[in-house]
C-alpha positions, 0 to 999 in steps of 0.5 A, spaced: 549 858 144 550 863 149 549 862 156 544 867 157 539 864 152 540 857 156 538 861 162 532 864 159 529 857 156 530 854 163 526 860 166 521 859 161 520 851 162 520 853 170 515 858 169 510 854 165 511 848 170 510 853 176 503 856 173 500 849 172 502 846 179 500 852 182 493 852 179 493 844 180 495 845 188 490 851 188 484 847 186 486 841 190 486 845 197 480 850 196 484 855 199 484 863 198 488 866 193 492 870 198 494 864 202 496 860 196 500 866 193 503 867 200 505 859 200 508 860 193 512 867 196 515 863 202 517 857 197 521 863 193 524 866 200 526 859 202 529 857 195 533 864 195 536 863 202 538 856 201 542 859 194 545 865 198 548 860 203 552 857 198 554 863 194 560 866 196 561 873 196 554 875 197 553 882 200 547 887 201 548 894 198 542 899 200 541 903 194 540 898 189 537 893 194 531 898 196 530 899 188 530 891 188 525 891 194 520 895 190 521 891 184 519 885 188 513 888 191 511 890 183 512 883 181 508 880 188 502 885 186 502 882 179 502 875 181 497 876 186 493 878 180 494 872 177 492 868 183 486 872 183 484 870 176 486 863 177 481 863 183 476 865 179 477 859 174 481 862 169 484 857 164 491 857 164 492 856 157 488 863 156 491 866 162 498 865 161 499 868 154 495 874 156 500 876 162 506 874 158 504 880 154 509 883 159 514 882 154 511 888 150 512 892 157 519 890 158 521 891 151 518 898 151 520 900 158 527 898 156 527 902 150 525 908 153 528 908 160 534 903 159 536 906 152 536 899 149 534 901 142 535 896 137 539 898 131 535 899 124 536 891 122 533 889 129 527 894 129 523 890 124 524 884 128 522 887 135 516 890 132 514 884 128 515 880 135 511 885 139 505 884 133 505 877 134 505 877 141 499 881 141 496 877 136 497 871 140 494 873 146 488 876 143 487 869 139 488 865 145 484 869 150 477 868 146 
């Protein structure tokens, strides 16, 4: 198994656990979704700060750094939307499959802008996977 697959699985487990912990903490605190999202973001910043302290050769490059900063803003807007949905008593079991349709958007944008067009033998799997993602989100959300 390739290393990137292992990292992808670790991310999947972490994101799944994080969503449940986030909702549990939000329900127990009675805080606003904005405060909860802020505390979540603070945890992210502190984790990265500690990580970078031990990462040799770290350097900042303004051009890609600014693009990455915009990427973070877009991610934060998405997370605030999730926080508001949780504050409105969304079930995690229904909400997570809906917001994880982001896979479709990432695949489509990857094909359009990064030219990551799968060859013909993989195209059937990509289209089939996309259809299954949409079907799964629809089935779970009702």
